[in-house]
A tleap script that builds the chain and sets N, CA, C and O, in Angstrom:
source leaprc.protein.ff14SB
mol = sequence {
  NMET PHE GLU SER PHE PHE LEU LEU VAL LYS
  ILE LEU GLN LEU LEU LYS SER ILE PRO GLN
  CYS ILE PHE PHE TYR GLN PHE ASP LEU MET
  PHE LEU GLY GLN ASP LEU VAL LEU ARG LEU
  GLY ILE HIE ARG LYS LEU ASN ARG HIE ARG
  GLY CYS VAL ASN THR VAL SER PHE ASN ALA
  ASP GLY ASN ILE LEU LEU SER GLY SER ASP
  ASP ARG THR VAL ILE LEU TRP ASP TRP ASP
  THR GLY LYS VAL LYS LEU SER PHE HIE SER
  CYS HIE SER ASN ASN ILE PHE GLN ALA ARG
  PHE MET PRO TYR THR ASN ASP GLN THR ILE
  VAL THR CYS ALA ALA ASP GLY GLU VAL TYR
  THR HIE VAL SER SER SER LEU PHE LEU THR
  LEU SER SER GLN PHE GLY LEU CLEU
}
set mol.1.N position { -75.650 -28.439 165.533 }
set mol.1.CA position { -76.718 -29.418 165.330 }
set mol.1.C position { -77.060 -30.166 166.611 }
set mol.1.O position { -78.236 -30.307 166.946 }
set mol.2.N position { -76.003 -30.670 167.367 }
set mol.2.CA position { -76.207 -31.415 168.503 }
set mol.2.C position { -76.857 -30.560 169.640 }
set mol.2.O position { -77.606 -31.038 170.492 }
set mol.3.N position { -76.500 -29.267 169.566 }
set mol.3.CA position { -77.031 -28.351 170.618 }
set mol.3.C position { -78.612 -28.327 170.456 }
set mol.3.O position { -79.358 -28.486 171.423 }
set mol.4.N position { -79.042 -28.126 169.228 }
set mol.4.CA position { -80.455 -28.106 168.946 }
set mol.4.C position { -81.155 -29.371 169.354 }
set mol.4.O position { -82.255 -29.349 169.906 }
set mol.5.N position { -80.496 -30.480 169.073 }
set mol.5.CA position { -81.075 -31.792 169.405 }
set mol.5.C position { -81.184 -31.912 170.917 }
set mol.5.O position { -82.236 -32.332 171.399 }
set mol.6.N position { -80.180 -31.575 171.682 }
set mol.6.CA position { -80.240 -31.607 173.077 }
set mol.6.C position { -81.301 -30.692 173.699 }
set mol.6.O position { -81.970 -31.064 174.663 }
set mol.7.N position { -81.438 -29.527 173.150 }
set mol.7.CA position { -82.434 -28.524 173.482 }
set mol.7.C position { -83.883 -29.173 173.280 }
set mol.7.O position { -84.772 -29.024 174.119 }
set mol.8.N position { -84.041 -29.867 172.159 }
set mol.8.CA position { -85.291 -30.406 171.856 }
set mol.8.C position { -85.649 -31.558 172.872 }
set mol.8.O position { -86.802 -31.679 173.287 }
set mol.9.N position { -84.698 -32.342 173.233 }
set mol.9.CA position { -84.792 -33.409 174.224 }
set mol.9.C position { -85.166 -32.824 175.544 }
set mol.9.O position { -86.047 -33.333 176.237 }
set mol.10.N position { -84.444 -31.662 175.928 }
set mol.10.CA position { -84.832 -30.989 177.151 }
set mol.10.C position { -86.275 -30.603 177.202 }
set mol.10.O position { -86.967 -30.911 178.172 }
set mol.11.N position { -86.765 -29.910 176.139 }
set mol.11.CA position { -88.053 -29.515 176.052 }
set mol.11.C position { -89.045 -30.593 176.156 }
set mol.11.O position { -90.103 -30.454 176.769 }
set mol.12.N position { -88.671 -31.729 175.517 }
set mol.12.CA position { -89.550 -32.918 175.534 }
set mol.12.C position { -89.625 -33.568 176.904 }
set mol.12.O position { -90.648 -34.141 177.282 }
set mol.13.N position { -88.506 -33.469 177.656 }
set mol.13.CA position { -88.475 -33.962 179.009 }
set mol.13.C position { -89.334 -33.175 179.903 }
set mol.13.O position { -89.990 -33.723 180.788 }
set mol.14.N position { -89.355 -31.807 179.685 }
set mol.14.CA position { -90.261 -30.945 180.464 }
set mol.14.C position { -91.698 -31.240 180.181 }
set mol.14.O position { -92.536 -31.230 181.082 }
set mol.15.N position { -91.994 -31.509 178.911 }
set mol.15.CA position { -93.382 -31.829 178.558 }
set mol.15.C position { -93.768 -33.184 179.158 }
set mol.15.O position { -94.958 -33.383 179.399 }
set mol.16.N position { -92.905 -34.083 179.405 }
set mol.16.CA position { -93.117 -35.367 179.999 }
set mol.16.C position { -93.732 -35.207 181.330 }
set mol.16.O position { -94.579 -35.995 181.748 }
set mol.17.N position { -93.302 -34.173 182.005 }
set mol.17.CA position { -93.831 -34.013 183.413 }
set mol.17.C position { -95.254 -33.622 183.477 }
set mol.17.O position { -95.867 -33.674 184.544 }
set mol.18.N position { -95.826 -33.216 182.328 }
set mol.18.CA position { -97.260 -32.946 182.218 }
set mol.18.C position { -97.957 -34.156 181.746 }
set mol.18.O position { -97.741 -34.555 180.602 }
set mol.19.N position { -98.825 -34.814 182.575 }
set mol.19.CA position { -99.419 -36.059 182.155 }
set mol.19.C position { -100.039 -36.231 180.736 }
set mol.19.O position { -99.897 -37.285 180.116 }
set mol.20.N position { -100.681 -35.246 180.271 }
set mol.20.CA position { -101.402 -35.261 178.951 }
set mol.20.C position { -100.396 -35.266 177.813 }
set mol.20.O position { -100.758 -35.591 176.682 }
set mol.21.N position { -99.113 -34.908 178.084 }
set mol.21.CA position { -98.166 -34.828 177.050 }
set mol.21.C position { -97.210 -36.120 176.916 }
set mol.21.O position { -96.350 -36.187 176.038 }
set mol.22.N position { -97.427 -37.102 177.828 }
set mol.22.CA position { -96.608 -38.228 177.775 }
set mol.22.C position { -96.688 -38.965 176.453 }
set mol.22.O position { -95.656 -39.471 176.013 }
set mol.23.N position { -97.794 -39.066 175.802 }
set mol.23.CA position { -97.894 -39.777 174.609 }
set mol.23.C position { -97.094 -39.084 173.480 }
set mol.23.O position { -96.419 -39.758 172.702 }
set mol.24.N position { -97.168 -37.779 173.395 }
set mol.24.CA position { -96.534 -37.033 172.485 }
set mol.24.C position { -94.997 -37.084 172.684 }
set mol.24.O position { -94.235 -37.170 171.721 }
set mol.25.N position { -94.589 -37.030 173.914 }
set mol.25.CA position { -93.073 -37.189 174.237 }
set mol.25.C position { -92.576 -38.460 173.718 }
set mol.25.O position { -91.558 -38.471 173.025 }
set mol.26.N position { -93.253 -39.602 174.015 }
set mol.26.CA position { -92.766 -40.891 173.484 }
set mol.26.C position { -92.721 -40.971 172.007 }
set mol.26.O position { -91.763 -41.490 171.434 }
set mol.27.N position { -93.782 -40.445 171.347 }
set mol.27.CA position { -93.808 -40.384 169.894 }
set mol.27.C position { -92.692 -39.542 169.316 }
set mol.27.O position { -92.059 -39.874 168.313 }
set mol.28.N position { -92.483 -38.415 170.014 }
set mol.28.CA position { -91.431 -37.500 169.405 }
set mol.28.C position { -90.002 -38.183 169.567 }
set mol.28.O position { -89.175 -38.077 168.662 }
set mol.29.N position { -89.744 -38.841 170.659 }
set mol.29.CA position { -88.424 -39.516 170.851 }
set mol.29.C position { -88.249 -40.651 169.845 }
set mol.29.O position { -87.170 -40.857 169.288 }
set mol.30.N position { -89.367 -41.396 169.627 }
set mol.30.CA position { -89.336 -42.399 168.684 }
set mol.30.C position { -88.985 -41.889 167.275 }
set mol.30.O position { -88.164 -42.490 166.582 }
set mol.31.N position { -89.628 -40.750 166.850 }
set mol.31.CA position { -89.382 -40.121 165.588 }
set mol.31.C position { -87.969 -39.640 165.560 }
set mol.31.O position { -87.336 -39.817 164.519 }
set mol.32.N position { -87.387 -39.045 166.591 }
set mol.32.CA position { -86.013 -38.595 166.637 }
set mol.32.C position { -85.072 -39.603 166.394 }
set mol.32.O position { -84.144 -39.403 165.611 }
set mol.33.N position { -85.241 -40.860 167.094 }
set mol.33.CA position { -84.443 -41.956 166.833 }
set mol.33.C position { -84.433 -42.522 165.446 }
set mol.33.O position { -83.399 -42.897 164.893 }
set mol.34.N position { -85.583 -42.566 164.925 }
set mol.34.CA position { -85.764 -43.111 163.494 }
set mol.34.C position { -85.055 -42.182 162.572 }
set mol.34.O position { -84.372 -42.637 161.655 }
set mol.35.N position { -85.188 -40.828 162.780 }
set mol.35.CA position { -84.612 -39.856 161.897 }
set mol.35.C position { -83.038 -39.993 161.955 }
set mol.35.O position { -82.371 -39.888 160.925 }
set mol.36.N position { -82.485 -40.222 163.144 }
set mol.36.CA position { -81.044 -40.420 163.256 }
set mol.36.C position { -80.561 -41.611 162.561 }
set mol.36.O position { -79.511 -41.578 161.920 }
set mol.37.N position { -81.333 -42.736 162.666 }
set mol.37.CA position { -80.881 -44.006 162.059 }
set mol.37.C position { -80.946 -43.802 160.537 }
set mol.37.O position { -80.039 -44.250 159.836 }
set mol.38.N position { -81.996 -43.135 159.996 }
set mol.38.CA position { -82.063 -42.960 158.546 }
set mol.38.C position { -80.888 -42.161 158.014 }
set mol.38.O position { -80.491 -42.384 156.870 }
set mol.39.N position { -80.328 -41.273 158.751 }
set mol.39.CA position { -79.129 -40.495 158.323 }
set mol.39.C position { -77.886 -41.178 158.397 }
set mol.39.O position { -76.932 -40.689 157.792 }
set mol.40.N position { -77.726 -42.359 159.121 }
set mol.40.CA position { -76.519 -43.102 159.135 }
set mol.40.C position { -76.291 -43.717 157.724 }
set mol.40.O position { -77.192 -44.089 156.973 }
set mol.41.N position { -74.908 -43.771 157.462 }
set mol.41.CA position { -74.460 -44.390 156.176 }
set mol.41.C position { -73.127 -45.021 156.384 }
set mol.41.O position { -72.512 -44.906 157.445 }
set mol.42.N position { -72.670 -45.719 155.309 }
set mol.42.CA position { -71.409 -46.326 155.360 }
set mol.42.C position { -70.274 -45.403 154.967 }
set mol.42.O position { -70.263 -44.892 153.848 }
set mol.43.N position { -69.370 -45.186 155.807 }
set mol.43.CA position { -68.251 -44.248 155.538 }
set mol.43.C position { -67.223 -44.958 154.740 }
set mol.43.O position { -66.762 -44.402 153.743 }
set mol.44.N position { -66.806 -46.195 155.109 }
set mol.44.CA position { -65.831 -46.921 154.437 }
set mol.44.C position { -65.980 -48.392 154.863 }
set mol.44.O position { -66.370 -48.678 155.995 }
set mol.45.N position { -65.670 -49.313 153.953 }
set mol.45.CA position { -65.707 -50.697 154.261 }
set mol.45.C position { -64.117 -51.062 154.500 }
set mol.45.O position { -63.220 -50.724 153.727 }
set mol.46.N position { -63.952 -51.744 155.602 }
set mol.46.CA position { -62.587 -52.107 156.014 }
set mol.46.C position { -62.490 -53.696 156.019 }
set mol.46.O position { -62.866 -54.353 156.990 }
set mol.47.N position { -62.004 -54.220 154.963 }
set mol.47.CA position { -61.979 -55.631 154.692 }
set mol.47.C position { -60.625 -56.222 155.085 }
set mol.47.O position { -59.650 -55.985 154.371 }
set mol.48.N position { -60.503 -57.016 156.237 }
set mol.48.CA position { -59.262 -57.614 156.624 }
set mol.48.C position { -59.621 -58.789 157.537 }
set mol.48.O position { -59.014 -59.854 157.423 }
set mol.49.N position { -60.525 -58.633 158.378 }
set mol.49.CA position { -60.942 -59.664 159.365 }
set mol.49.C position { -61.475 -60.896 158.685 }
set mol.49.O position { -62.093 -60.755 157.630 }
set mol.50.N position { -61.289 -62.096 159.200 }
set mol.50.CA position { -61.860 -63.280 158.636 }
set mol.50.C position { -62.956 -63.811 159.507 }
set mol.50.O position { -63.265 -65.002 159.469 }
set mol.51.N position { -63.547 -62.948 160.292 }
set mol.51.CA position { -64.639 -63.404 161.130 }
set mol.51.C position { -65.435 -62.203 161.519 }
set mol.51.O position { -65.003 -61.095 161.199 }
set mol.52.N position { -66.596 -62.319 162.202 }
set mol.52.CA position { -67.391 -61.203 162.614 }
set mol.52.C position { -66.621 -60.210 163.458 }
set mol.52.O position { -65.873 -60.592 164.358 }
set mol.53.N position { -66.797 -59.001 163.179 }
set mol.53.CA position { -66.127 -57.904 163.943 }
set mol.53.C position { -67.108 -57.628 165.190 }
set mol.53.O position { -68.286 -57.313 165.014 }
set mol.54.N position { -66.552 -57.765 166.406 }
set mol.54.CA position { -67.374 -57.661 167.570 }
set mol.54.C position { -67.175 -56.324 168.262 }
set mol.54.O position { -68.039 -55.891 169.025 }
set mol.55.N position { -66.054 -55.665 168.012 }
set mol.55.CA position { -65.769 -54.461 168.753 }
set mol.55.C position { -64.990 -53.419 167.846 }
set mol.55.O position { -64.100 -53.819 167.096 }
set mol.56.N position { -65.307 -52.191 167.915 }
set mol.56.CA position { -64.508 -51.145 167.253 }
set mol.56.C position { -64.426 -49.955 168.298 }
set mol.56.O position { -65.354 -49.724 169.074 }
set mol.57.N position { -63.323 -49.260 168.269 }
set mol.57.CA position { -63.139 -48.054 169.079 }
set mol.57.C position { -62.052 -47.142 168.497 }
set mol.57.O position { -61.153 -47.613 167.800 }
set mol.58.N position { -62.133 -45.914 168.768 }
set mol.58.CA position { -61.198 -44.899 168.258 }
set mol.58.C position { -60.147 -44.684 169.410 }
set mol.58.O position { -60.403 -44.918 170.591 }
set mol.59.N position { -58.916 -44.208 168.939 }
set mol.59.CA position { -58.043 -43.638 169.927 }
set mol.59.C position { -58.466 -42.257 170.294 }
set mol.59.O position { -59.376 -41.736 169.649 }
set mol.60.N position { -57.886 -41.612 171.276 }
set mol.60.CA position { -58.218 -40.353 171.702 }
set mol.60.C position { -58.286 -39.331 170.653 }
set mol.60.O position { -59.190 -38.495 170.663 }
set mol.61.N position { -57.305 -39.353 169.676 }
set mol.61.CA position { -57.262 -38.352 168.703 }
set mol.61.C position { -58.251 -38.585 167.510 }
set mol.61.O position { -58.415 -37.711 166.659 }
set mol.62.N position { -58.884 -39.746 167.473 }
set mol.62.CA position { -59.818 -40.135 166.481 }
set mol.62.C position { -59.241 -40.475 165.077 }
set mol.62.O position { -59.979 -40.514 164.093 }
set mol.63.N position { -57.927 -40.715 165.007 }
set mol.63.CA position { -57.285 -41.048 163.737 }
set mol.63.C position { -56.953 -42.458 163.580 }
set mol.63.O position { -56.523 -42.856 162.497 }
set mol.64.N position { -57.127 -43.309 164.642 }
set mol.64.CA position { -56.842 -44.735 164.514 }
set mol.64.C position { -58.117 -45.511 165.009 }
set mol.64.O position { -58.589 -45.278 166.122 }
set mol.65.N position { -58.611 -46.355 164.233 }
set mol.65.CA position { -59.687 -47.234 164.544 }
set mol.65.C position { -59.188 -48.606 164.970 }
set mol.65.O position { -58.452 -49.230 164.205 }
set mol.66.N position { -59.548 -49.113 166.149 }
set mol.66.CA position { -59.118 -50.396 166.600 }
set mol.66.C position { -60.328 -51.312 166.460 }
set mol.66.O position { -61.457 -50.956 166.798 }
set mol.67.N position { -60.036 -52.529 165.938 }
set mol.67.CA position { -61.154 -53.531 165.755 }
set mol.67.C position { -60.650 -54.868 166.290 }
set mol.67.O position { -59.472 -55.219 166.230 }
set mol.68.N position { -61.676 -55.609 166.837 }
set mol.68.CA position { -61.385 -57.034 167.265 }
set mol.68.C position { -62.472 -57.911 166.775 }
set mol.68.O position { -63.622 -57.488 166.651 }
set mol.69.N position { -62.111 -59.188 166.479 }
set mol.69.CA position { -62.966 -60.095 165.729 }
set mol.69.C position { -63.036 -61.463 166.292 }
set mol.69.O position { -62.362 -61.843 167.249 }
set mol.70.N position { -63.921 -62.202 165.616 }
set mol.70.CA position { -64.063 -63.664 165.913 }
set mol.70.C position { -62.797 -64.433 165.509 }
set mol.70.O position { -62.491 -65.506 166.030 }
set mol.71.N position { -62.058 -63.810 164.527 }
set mol.71.CA position { -60.874 -64.420 164.086 }
set mol.71.C position { -59.624 -64.314 165.091 }
set mol.71.O position { -58.524 -64.809 164.844 }
set mol.72.N position { -59.938 -63.616 166.235 }
set mol.72.CA position { -59.019 -63.419 167.343 }
set mol.72.C position { -57.885 -62.499 166.930 }
set mol.72.O position { -56.862 -62.538 167.613 }
set mol.73.N position { -57.946 -61.674 165.889 }
set mol.73.CA position { -56.947 -60.682 165.584 }
set mol.73.C position { -57.449 -59.350 165.947 }
set mol.73.O position { -58.652 -59.091 166.003 }
set mol.74.N position { -56.468 -58.471 166.204 }
set mol.74.CA position { -56.699 -57.143 166.480 }
set mol.74.C position { -56.077 -56.340 165.393 }
set mol.74.O position { -54.947 -56.599 164.976 }
set mol.75.N position { -56.854 -55.301 164.899 }
set mol.75.CA position { -56.284 -54.438 163.723 }
set mol.75.C position { -56.429 -53.020 164.119 }
set mol.75.O position { -57.460 -52.592 164.638 }
set mol.76.N position { -55.340 -52.261 163.860 }
set mol.76.CA position { -55.290 -50.835 163.997 }
set mol.76.C position { -55.305 -50.235 162.562 }
set mol.76.O position { -54.337 -50.421 161.825 }
set mol.77.N position { -56.397 -49.512 162.148 }
set mol.77.CA position { -56.632 -48.857 160.966 }
set mol.77.C position { -56.402 -47.425 161.012 }
set mol.77.O position { -56.788 -46.727 161.949 }
set mol.78.N position { -55.725 -46.952 159.922 }
set mol.78.CA position { -55.683 -45.545 159.681 }
set mol.78.C position { -56.986 -45.003 159.240 }
set mol.78.O position { -57.421 -45.292 158.125 }
set mol.79.N position { -57.669 -44.189 160.099 }
set mol.79.CA position { -59.067 -43.770 159.661 }
set mol.79.C position { -59.188 -42.947 158.428 }
set mol.79.O position { -60.181 -42.977 157.701 }
set mol.80.N position { -58.069 -42.166 158.210 }
set mol.80.CA position { -58.146 -41.348 157.026 }
set mol.80.C position { -57.991 -42.014 155.719 }
set mol.80.O position { -58.610 -41.625 154.729 }
set mol.81.N position { -57.095 -43.109 155.698 }
set mol.81.CA position { -56.828 -43.842 154.412 }
set mol.81.C position { -57.553 -45.153 154.385 }
set mol.81.O position { -57.829 -45.644 153.291 }
set mol.82.N position { -57.896 -45.780 155.531 }
set mol.82.CA position { -58.618 -47.015 155.530 }
set mol.82.C position { -57.506 -48.178 155.469 }
set mol.82.O position { -57.861 -49.352 155.361 }
set mol.83.N position { -56.261 -47.842 155.536 }
set mol.83.CA position { -55.205 -48.762 155.504 }
set mol.83.C position { -54.854 -49.366 156.840 }
set mol.83.O position { -54.952 -48.714 157.879 }
set mol.84.N position { -54.443 -50.626 156.804 }
set mol.84.CA position { -54.033 -51.219 158.125 }
set mol.84.C position { -52.663 -50.690 158.528 }
set mol.84.O position { -51.691 -50.692 157.773 }
set mol.85.N position { -52.664 -50.215 159.843 }
set mol.85.CA position { -51.399 -49.714 160.452 }
set mol.85.C position { -50.644 -50.884 161.152 }
set mol.85.O position { -49.419 -50.987 161.100 }
set mol.86.N position { -51.432 -51.733 161.793 }
set mol.86.CA position { -50.869 -52.859 162.493 }
set mol.86.C position { -51.976 -53.956 162.674 }
set mol.86.O position { -53.143 -53.652 162.922 }
set mol.87.N position { -51.574 -55.151 162.547 }
set mol.87.CA position { -52.499 -56.285 162.705 }
set mol.87.C position { -51.769 -57.380 163.444 }
set mol.87.O position { -50.706 -57.821 163.007 }
set mol.88.N position { -52.343 -57.846 164.602 }
set mol.88.CA position { -51.649 -58.953 165.312 }
set mol.88.C position { -52.706 -59.917 165.910 }
set mol.88.O position { -53.857 -59.553 166.153 }
set mol.89.N position { -52.239 -61.173 166.133 }
set mol.89.CA position { -53.031 -62.158 166.825 }
set mol.89.C position { -53.063 -61.861 168.287 }
set mol.89.O position { -52.006 -61.560 168.841 }
set mol.90.N position { -54.162 -61.915 168.955 }
set mol.90.CA position { -54.308 -61.463 170.235 }
set mol.90.C position { -53.899 -62.390 171.340 }
set mol.90.O position { -53.821 -61.979 172.498 }
set mol.91.N position { -53.636 -63.629 171.012 }
set mol.91.CA position { -53.297 -64.692 171.951 }
set mol.91.C position { -54.592 -65.316 172.661 }
set mol.91.O position { -54.519 -66.279 173.424 }
set mol.92.N position { -55.731 -64.691 172.341 }
set mol.92.CA position { -56.912 -65.279 172.961 }
set mol.92.C position { -57.255 -66.665 172.239 }
set mol.92.O position { -56.908 -66.876 171.077 }
set mol.93.N position { -57.899 -67.514 172.943 }
set mol.93.CA position { -58.346 -68.738 172.364 }
set mol.93.C position { -59.758 -68.768 171.955 }
set mol.93.O position { -60.258 -69.824 171.568 }
set mol.94.N position { -60.470 -67.612 172.021 }
set mol.94.CA position { -61.803 -67.466 171.552 }
set mol.94.C position { -62.149 -66.093 171.091 }
set mol.94.O position { -61.277 -65.225 171.139 }
set mol.95.N position { -63.288 -65.831 170.670 }
set mol.95.CA position { -63.650 -64.597 169.985 }
set mol.95.C position { -63.364 -63.363 170.857 }
set mol.95.O position { -63.592 -63.371 172.067 }
set mol.96.N position { -62.848 -62.280 170.192 }
set mol.96.CA position { -62.597 -61.085 171.005 }
set mol.96.C position { -63.951 -60.281 171.039 }
set mol.96.O position { -64.651 -60.104 170.043 }
set mol.97.N position { -64.223 -59.838 172.237 }
set mol.97.CA position { -65.529 -59.013 172.319 }
set mol.97.C position { -65.241 -57.570 172.712 }
set mol.97.O position { -66.110 -56.736 172.460 }
set mol.98.N position { -64.073 -57.177 173.325 }
set mol.98.CA position { -63.757 -55.842 173.511 }
set mol.98.C position { -62.259 -55.579 173.260 }
set mol.98.O position { -61.377 -56.391 173.538 }
set mol.99.N position { -62.064 -54.416 172.732 }
set mol.99.CA position { -60.651 -54.015 172.509 }
set mol.99.C position { -60.610 -52.515 172.672 }
set mol.99.O position { -61.375 -51.824 171.998 }
set mol.100.N position { -59.769 -51.973 173.521 }
set mol.100.CA position { -59.718 -50.550 173.834 }
set mol.100.C position { -58.318 -50.100 173.953 }
set mol.100.O position { -57.434 -50.872 174.323 }
set mol.101.N position { -58.087 -48.802 173.629 }
set mol.101.CA position { -56.800 -48.177 173.962 }
set mol.101.C position { -56.860 -47.742 175.319 }
set mol.101.O position { -57.792 -47.059 175.743 }
set mol.102.N position { -55.803 -48.153 176.076 }
set mol.102.CA position { -55.662 -47.644 177.499 }
set mol.102.C position { -55.428 -46.132 177.521 }
set mol.102.O position { -54.551 -45.663 176.796 }
set mol.103.N position { -56.165 -45.339 178.318 }
set mol.103.CA position { -55.978 -43.999 178.378 }
set mol.103.C position { -54.566 -43.674 178.906 }
set mol.103.O position { -53.966 -44.463 179.637 }
set mol.104.N position { -54.058 -42.505 178.520 }
set mol.104.CA position { -52.850 -41.897 178.989 }
set mol.104.C position { -51.597 -42.880 178.614 }
set mol.104.O position { -50.609 -42.882 179.348 }
set mol.105.N position { -51.654 -43.628 177.576 }
set mol.105.CA position { -50.436 -44.484 177.205 }
set mol.105.C position { -50.018 -43.987 175.785 }
set mol.105.O position { -49.213 -44.664 175.145 }
set mol.106.N position { -50.479 -42.949 175.320 }
set mol.106.CA position { -50.071 -42.494 173.961 }
set mol.106.C position { -50.383 -43.568 172.836 }
set mol.106.O position { -49.627 -43.757 171.883 }
set mol.107.N position { -51.544 -44.237 173.035 }
set mol.107.CA position { -51.903 -45.274 172.058 }
set mol.107.C position { -50.922 -46.452 172.020 }
set mol.107.O position { -50.902 -47.214 171.054 }
set mol.108.N position { -50.153 -46.591 173.015 }
set mol.108.CA position { -49.178 -47.674 173.046 }
set mol.108.C position { -49.627 -48.908 173.754 }
set mol.108.O position { -48.913 -49.909 173.698 }
set mol.109.N position { -50.772 -48.922 174.428 }
set mol.109.CA position { -51.318 -50.074 175.120 }
set mol.109.C position { -52.706 -50.359 174.777 }
set mol.109.O position { -53.550 -49.463 174.801 }
set mol.110.N position { -52.990 -51.578 174.454 }
set mol.110.CA position { -54.379 -51.968 174.063 }
set mol.110.C position { -54.786 -53.098 175.026 }
set mol.110.O position { -54.000 -53.997 175.328 }
set mol.111.N position { -56.007 -53.022 175.481 }
set mol.111.CA position { -56.614 -54.156 176.380 }
set mol.111.C position { -57.630 -54.838 175.567 }
set mol.111.O position { -58.426 -54.214 174.867 }
set mol.112.N position { -57.604 -56.143 175.659 }
set mol.112.CA position { -58.629 -57.004 174.947 }
set mol.112.C position { -59.279 -57.965 175.927 }
set mol.112.O position { -58.641 -58.381 176.894 }
set mol.113.N position { -60.498 -58.314 175.704 }
set mol.113.CA position { -61.101 -59.380 176.490 }
set mol.113.C position { -61.903 -60.205 175.482 }
set mol.113.O position { -62.352 -59.693 174.456 }
set mol.114.N position { -62.077 -61.523 175.803 }
set mol.114.CA position { -62.740 -62.412 174.856 }
set mol.114.C position { -63.554 -63.413 175.611 }
set mol.114.O position { -63.684 -63.420 176.835 }
set mol.115.N position { -64.127 -64.315 174.713 }
set mol.115.CA position { -65.062 -65.304 175.234 }
set mol.115.C position { -64.381 -66.388 176.011 }
set mol.115.O position { -65.021 -67.207 176.670 }
set mol.116.N position { -62.988 -66.385 175.920 }
set mol.116.CA position { -62.208 -67.300 176.778 }
set mol.116.C position { -62.087 -66.973 178.128 }
set mol.116.O position { -61.509 -67.752 178.887 }
set mol.117.N position { -62.628 -65.767 178.584 }
set mol.117.CA position { -62.649 -65.270 179.905 }
set mol.117.C position { -61.334 -64.580 180.320 }
set mol.117.O position { -61.139 -64.280 181.498 }
set mol.118.N position { -60.479 -64.342 179.403 }
set mol.118.CA position { -59.134 -63.770 179.624 }
set mol.118.C position { -59.145 -62.304 179.238 }
set mol.118.O position { -59.869 -61.897 178.330 }
set mol.119.N position { -58.339 -61.514 179.932 }
set mol.119.CA position { -58.034 -60.131 179.636 }
set mol.119.C position { -56.570 -59.971 179.328 }
set mol.119.O position { -55.742 -60.337 180.162 }
set mol.120.N position { -56.207 -59.455 178.198 }
set mol.120.CA position { -54.760 -59.255 177.874 }
set mol.120.C position { -54.522 -57.752 177.680 }
set mol.120.O position { -55.395 -56.984 177.276 }
set mol.121.N position { -53.284 -57.395 177.996 }
set mol.121.CA position { -52.757 -56.023 177.604 }
set mol.121.C position { -51.725 -56.306 176.617 }
set mol.121.O position { -50.894 -57.200 176.776 }
set mol.122.N position { -51.780 -55.486 175.519 }
set mol.122.CA position { -50.826 -55.556 174.426 }
set mol.122.C position { -50.116 -54.224 174.387 }
set mol.122.O position { -50.703 -53.175 174.125 }
set mol.123.N position { -48.762 -54.315 174.672 }
set mol.123.CA position { -47.981 -53.131 174.760 }
set mol.123.C position { -47.155 -52.924 173.446 }
set mol.123.O position { -46.352 -53.786 173.091 }
set mol.124.N position { -47.338 -51.870 172.782 }
set mol.124.CA position { -46.597 -51.622 171.550 }
set mol.124.C position { -45.331 -50.857 171.901 }
set mol.124.O position { -45.359 -49.869 172.634 }
set mol.125.N position { -44.180 -51.360 171.336 }
set mol.125.CA position { -43.008 -50.600 171.434 }
set mol.125.C position { -42.118 -50.896 170.217 }
set mol.125.O position { -42.461 -51.751 169.400 }
set mol.126.N position { -41.066 -50.252 170.099 }
set mol.126.CA position { -40.215 -50.524 168.837 }
set mol.126.C position { -39.772 -51.939 168.818 }
set mol.126.O position { -39.677 -52.534 167.745 }
set mol.127.N position { -39.487 -52.526 169.982 }
set mol.127.CA position { -39.074 -53.928 169.964 }
set mol.127.C position { -40.242 -54.855 169.573 }
set mol.127.O position { -40.040 -55.849 168.875 }
set mol.128.N position { -41.444 -54.527 170.019 }
set mol.128.CA position { -42.640 -55.276 169.673 }
set mol.128.C position { -42.860 -55.349 168.211 }
set mol.128.O position { -43.098 -56.385 167.589 }
set mol.129.N position { -42.750 -54.059 167.677 }
set mol.129.CA position { -43.003 -53.885 166.194 }
set mol.129.C position { -41.927 -54.581 165.408 }
set mol.129.O position { -42.243 -55.149 164.362 }
set mol.130.N position { -40.692 -54.582 165.823 }
set mol.130.CA position { -39.554 -55.215 165.115 }
set mol.130.C position { -39.823 -56.759 165.177 }
set mol.130.O position { -39.738 -57.433 164.150 }
set mol.131.N position { -40.134 -57.293 166.338 }
set mol.131.CA position { -40.313 -58.717 166.434 }
set mol.131.C position { -41.513 -59.159 165.611 }
set mol.131.O position { -41.472 -60.193 164.945 }
set mol.132.N position { -42.610 -58.351 165.660 }
set mol.132.CA position { -43.732 -58.692 164.909 }
set mol.132.C position { -43.521 -58.784 163.429 }
set mol.132.O position { -44.046 -59.673 162.759 }
set mol.133.N position { -42.747 -57.856 162.928 }
set mol.133.CA position { -42.422 -57.908 161.395 }
set mol.133.C position { -41.496 -59.059 161.069 }
set mol.133.O position { -41.613 -59.667 160.006 }
set mol.134.N position { -40.551 -59.375 161.994 }
set mol.134.CA position { -39.688 -60.496 161.777 }
set mol.134.C position { -40.433 -61.856 161.784 }
set mol.134.O position { -40.033 -62.773 161.066 }
set mol.135.N position { -41.453 -61.985 162.546 }
set mol.135.CA position { -42.129 -63.279 162.690 }
set mol.135.C position { -43.456 -63.268 161.821 }
set mol.135.O position { -44.280 -64.176 161.926 }
set mol.136.N position { -43.614 -62.246 160.997 }
set mol.136.CA position { -44.721 -62.216 160.085 }
set mol.136.C position { -46.056 -61.967 160.687 }
set mol.136.O position { -47.066 -62.416 160.146 }
set mol.137.N position { -46.104 -61.296 161.743 }
set mol.137.CA position { -47.360 -60.911 162.437 }
set mol.137.C position { -48.019 -59.621 161.907 }
set mol.137.O position { -49.173 -59.310 162.202 }
set mol.138.N position { -47.267 -58.933 161.157 }
set mol.138.CA position { -47.688 -57.664 160.569 }
set mol.138.C position { -48.418 -57.895 159.286 }
set mol.138.O position { -48.851 -56.939 158.642 }
savepdb mol mol.pdb
quit
């Protein structure tokens, strides 16, 4: 499906180089964008944050969804089940705007940044998970 979409975009880009086709090119791209939006739907609702969710991203395997919110928590979701794998307070003093898995860390390191102007790295280890469960952060 994506191959045919990209082929169509390439053809439209070639048509764009012909002056009389510019109007049709812009119209077709607008139509393609609307068609894509109309096909979007809700896969699953994940209710746990107590504030607006500002960032979501997947790990490299696509089985864990990471979310960060105005409530300053970071949540790792099991994408297949929709259940929370891990939830922790980010230590930020303001809304989280980005949260990402660090590449090449086997999903063990997360980087967050927030409106407080700070960037934090959160390293997951067996010790961190043990302490988090003991102090009620999970």
